N, C-alpha and C positions, 0 to 999 in steps of 0.2 A: 397417631395413625402411622402404621408401618406397612410398607408395600413389599417388604422382604421378611424372611423368617427371623431376623435379628431384632430383638426389642431393645438392645443396648449396644453401643459402639465401643464399649470397654472390653474389647477382645483384641487378639493379635490380628492385625489387618492382613498379614501374610497368609493367614488361613482363610480369610474371608473371600479373597479373590478380587476381581476388579471392583473398584468403588466409584468409578466415574465412567461416563459413556465414551464410546469410540476408543476403547483401550486397544493399543497396538497401532493406531493410525498416526502417531506423533510424527514419525519420520516423513510420511507422505504429506502431512499438513505443512511441515516446515518446508519441504521441497516446493509445494504449491505456493506457499507464501513468498518464498524467494523468487520464484518464476514470475509471480504477479508483480512483485516489487520492481524487479529488473525490467519487466515489460512496460510498467508504468513510466519508468525513467526514460526508456527508449522512445515511447510515444510522446512524452512531454518534450524531450529534446527535439524531436522532429517538428512538433508544432511550433515551438519557440523559434527554431531556426527558420521555418517558413515565414513566420510573422516578422522576424528581423530582416529577412531578405526582401519582404514586401515593403517594409519601411525604407530600406536602402534604395529600392527601386523607385519609390515615390519621392525620394529626396531630390530637391533641386536647389541649386545655388541661390537662385533668386528668392525662393521662399525662406531659405535659411537667413539670408541677409535681411529680409523683411522682419522676420521674427527677432533677430538680434537688435535691430534698430527700434523695434516696438518696446523693448525693455530698456 
């Protein structure tokens, strides 16, 4: 079953033209991927910093002594 006029791929692909979807969008997709990746790291850093600051805030010397003596 062929959806294009070629019945065989044994031809020069330079003459066939685009052989995959979204031809020409590679640069934009790379840029979007890098922006998403960096954004994820920024969000993750902020969440972890907030979580660690909350743990430091909840820390008390008495509870630390109790936990140390427990073990």
